[in-house]
N, C-alpha and C positions, 0 to 999 in steps of 0.2 A: 466906415461911411458908403463905400460901393455895395457891401453885403447887403446893409441896410435895403439901399435901393433896389437891388435884384430883388430881397425877400419882398419889398412892396408891389414889386412889379409882379413879383409869382402870384401874391395875393388879389391884385385885382383881376389877373389874367383868370383864377379858380372862380371870383365873383360872377364873370361875366359870362361861364360857360354853363349853359340850361340843358338839365336833364329833362329827355324826353323818354317816358316808358312805353315798350311796347309790347302786350298780354301777347303770349304765344300758347294753344293750347296745345300739348301736347300727347299725342293718344300711342300709346304702346311701346312706353318708356319701361315697363317692367320686363321687357326683350332685351336681350343682351346688344345689337347696335343700337335702339333708339335710347337706350341707360347708359350705355359706355360713350359712344361716339357722339349722340346728337345732345343728350341732357349733360353728362358732366364734362365733357371735354370739349366741346360748343359752347354752348347758352353759358352753363356756371361757370367755366371758364372765362368767359368774356363778362362776366361779372366780377368775377376777381381781378381784371386786369381794370375794373374803374368803366367797362361799359365800352361801348362802338364811339370813338369819335370819327363825326359826320365831316369832319374840319372845319363848320362853318361855325363854331360856337357853339355847339349841341353836341353831346353825348346820346346815345341811343342806348336805353338800359330796358334787356330783357326780362319779363315776368313770365316763367313758366308755369303752366295751368295744367297739372299733370292729371290728365284721362284714361280710363282704361274700366275693368271688369272687376280686379281686385283691389277693392279699397284698401285693404290690410294691407298688400303690398306697395301702394300708392304713397298712403301714409308713412309707413317705415320708410321709404327713402326720400319724402318727402323734409322726416323729421332727420334724416342723418344730414341735409345737405341745407339745414336753417332753413328750410321754406312754411310754409304756415300748413298745416296738415288738415286743417278742415278750408280754409280759404283758396287753399292752392291747390285743390284734391277735388274733382269727381267720378263719379260713376255713371252721371246723366251728358249723354254728346248733346242732347237735346235740347237741354238748357243752357249748355254751353257756346252752341253756336248761335244759340236766340239771345245770347248776352252781349251787347252793344260796346263793352269794355274791353271785348276777345276782336285782337287785329287779324292776325294768322291761326290757322290750324296747319298742323305737322301731322302726317300720319307715318308710321313705323311699325304698322301691325300687320298680322300676315295677308299674305296679298288675296285671299277670299274674300274680307272684309273689307282691303280698304276703298273700291269703288262705290258705292253705297255712302261709305262716308266722306266721300272728297264729292260726292255729288250735292248732298245735305249742305256741306261747308261753301261751297261755290254757290245755292239757292241762299244760303247767308249773307253772302256777301263778301265772306271770308276772305284774303290773300291766301295762296294753298302753295306748300312748301312739303314736298312727299319723298318715301322713299319709291324705290322701285321693284318689280314691274307696277307701273301704275292701274295697270288691269290685268285680269284673267284672260285677256281677247284684245286685238286689234280694234274690233268695233266701239268698244269700252272705252280704250284708251283715247281712242280720237273724238269718242263723244264728248269725255271728260274735257277735252282740249276746246273744242268748240264750246262747249256749255261755259268755261270758263271767259275767253274771248267775247264770247256775247254780256257776259255779267261785269266784264270789264273791272277782272281783277287779277293781282298781280298772280303770278304761281309758276312754280320752277320745280325742277325733278333733281335727288341727288347726283350728282355725277363726281363722286369723291375722287375716283381714282387718277386724272388728270391732275389732280391738286397734290399728289404724291410728290417728296424728293425726288424721286428716279425716274419718273415719269415728266417730271418739271426740268430735270437734267437732260432729258432725251429729245424735248420740245425743245430745249435750247440749241440742241446739236442739230437739231432739223431746218430750223430760222436761220442758222449761220451757215447754212450750205455743208457741211460736215460731209454726207455721203453721196454729194454729186445726184446721181440717180438713183433713188431708191427703188430696189429690186422686189425686197420680200420682207415679210414677218414673221415669226416661228416666235409662239408662245406657249409657255406650261404654266396650268396653276391647279391646283391642289395638293391633298394630304392625305391620310388615311384618316376618314371618320370611325372611332370604333361601333362595332355592331351592337354592344348595349349590354352584350350575355356574360363578359367578364371583366370587363370594362365600359364602366358609363360612357355614352356617346358622345363627342363635342356640338352637337347640330341636334335640334327638337327634331321628333321625328315626324313632324308633319313635311317636314323638307323629304322625306321618301316616301310622301302617299300623293299620289296626282289627283286624289279627289279633294284635297284639301290647298290642292296648289302648287305643290313639292315638285322639285329636281330640279337637275341642273342645269337645265336647257335655258327655263324660265329665271332661273336665277341669275345665271350669268351669263346668257348670249345681249343680254340690254346693258351689261357693262361691256363686253368687247364691242357691241354698237360704236356707243360712244368714244372708247378708245381710238378705236380705229377711223371715225367720222373725224374726231378732232386733231389728232396726230397723222396723219396720211390721208384721207380722202374718205367718202362716201361708199359703202358698201353694195355692191352692183350686182353679184351673184352668191350664193350659199350654196354647200354639198356638205351634209353632217351625217354623222353616226352617231346617236342616242342609244345606250345601251342600262341595263339595269344589272351591273357585277355580281354587286350583294343580293340575293333576294328576299332572304330574310332579316329582320332585324330586331331589336330588342327596346321598347319606350320606356319612357320616364317610370314606369311601375315594375319595370323588369319582365314585360309581356310581350312575347312574340308577334309580330306583325308581318305579313306580306308588305314586301318595300313595292308599290305599285308604281312609282316615280323612277326616274333615268338618275343613275349617280354620277355617269360618266359620258363626254360628249367630245367629240374627237370632228371638228368643222374647219373646212376650206372656205375659204373669204375673196373671190376677187375685187376690187376698187376700183373708186373711178381712177381714170390714169393706167391702170395696168397693173398696179401694185398686186401681190398674192399675199394673204395671209392664211396660217396653217395655227390655230390653236387647240389646245387638248386641255380638256377641261376634267378633272376628275375627283371624287371625294373614295374614291378606291386605289390610291396610289401613294408609293412611301416617298419621301421626297429626298432627292439626289441632285439639290440646284444650293445655290447660294441661299435664293428668299423663298415664298411661299406661290410667289408670281413673279414671273420673269419672261421679257420679250427680247430676241434679236432681231435686230436689223441690219441686213445688207443691203449697201448701197455701192454703187462704181467706185465712188473714191474713202470708204471707210466700213466699218461694221460696229454694232455697240450692243452692249448685253444692259438691260436695265429692268432690276426689280423695284422692290415697295421704296427704298431709300439708295441704293446704288445705281451707279452706271459705269460701266467700265466701254472703253472703246479700246478700237485698231485701226491704226490710218493705213491705208495703201501703203505708203511710204516703209510701213513698219509690217506689212503683211510678210511671215515667213513664206517657203516653199517646200512644203511636206512633198513626200515622197512614198504612194503608197507600197508598201512591202510587207507583205501579212506573212514572210519569212524570218524577221529580226523584229525586237521589243522596239517600241517607239522610246525614242530617245531625249523629246523634247515634251518642255514640261508648257503643254499649251496654254493652260491657263495663266502662266506666268509672262506670257508675252503681251497682254494685255493691260490699257491703264485707268486708272482711276480717274474720273471727271467729279474736280474739286466742287465741294459744293458753294463756294462762294457769296453764300448769303446762307441767311437763318430762313429755316422753312417749317410753317407752324404745320400745327392737326390740318389733315387735309379736310376734313370734314369742317372744321371750324372756318377754315380761308373762304370754304364756299358760303356759310351760313353768314358771313360778315357780306359776302358782296351780295347776296339776297336781299338781308337786311337795308342796305346801302342803295338796292334797287326801289324797296317799298317804302323807305322812307325820301329817297331823292330823284329817283327815277330814271337810275344813273343803267347803261346798257346791261343787257342779260339775256343770252341767249340758249339757256338748260332749262327751256321750259314745256310745258304737258307735249306739245307736238314731236319735241326732241325724246320726251321719255316713251311716247308713242312709237318712235322709230324700233326703239329697244323691244317693246312688245311683237312689234313685226316681222322682226328678226328672229326671236325667240320660236314665234309661231310659223315661220317657213323654215325654221329650221328642224322643229319635230315633224313636220309636213316633209321636207325631203326625206329625214332617215325612215319614214314609213312608206314614204314611196319610192326612195333608193335613186333618187336624182336631183339632179342641179337644177335650183329655181332661182329667178331672177326676184330681186328688190325692189320692187317700183319705190319711187320718188313720193313721199306722202305731202299731200297738203288738206287746210282746212277746207 
């Protein structure tokens, strides 16, 4: 009898759930990040779990509309994932934006094509969610933020790294006062991207052409801006050295080309409050660390090393006392003197987690701070980083406003 009552209650609850569809135009899903992280691991994953439960009896159901230039590739993706290869695919962005049934425009195109498309979407009254950098220059990025505010549309920029398990654990330590006074942050990011002559490159060739919007500074400094800003404080000065270590690469057709964009950058950032951050970014480095990106944070009470998934700590009370003696071999296993921070919770895909927050922002007007102005800060830091490298000096990073 009890089981029948519970089943009846479950049926009644299901009948009271309202499914609300949100149509999302996704431009750039034939690219690696647009396809893997945003379409498959985020929106399609939301559909697999039954939609996004808004907590008020409504389930938000994302309906992707795949947009791009290569119709054949878009149709293949649609068919592979159970979408309609006709109704859910378009090569006509203007027609898509003119469709009143489209609620959100998402952009994961190459950077050079993004600004114009976002302007069109804002003018059409669509809510905006976009990869970064949002534009090729600061003025363009600020203009997008101003246009979106004037149009009254919701707008967000992907800032995925702060949703990664390793950095969430690091944030937990910061919020809990583990570090005492934080002194410094040291970041190492990168891996060897094959030149393309004898092994295919892991990244598209446009990444290494400045004229196409490539370069590691414009790619990674926007990431470092929001990571530093969210965890430790706003960046107030930047001093950077950008360089092209590999001057010749081979494209997707096996043709050699000149790499006109920087493939490595070494930056020093002074943060509000006095914390100093040093971050190396390189596509010409071989990995000798546990993860492709790691941040070491040192404070008066303890230190931590956080990567994409893991975080290790060493408290003041457990800090050993190494003695410098170059005449004797090291007898301490320094890595073994650190402790792993436990998960203590289930961590979802970082891109999906931020998508869920943005969809709730659109549907329920819940608080949201990762907007186009935050995206403009990342563009500003990249622009100033390149200028610092070219001029060989440290530059102030002004506060941005609309």
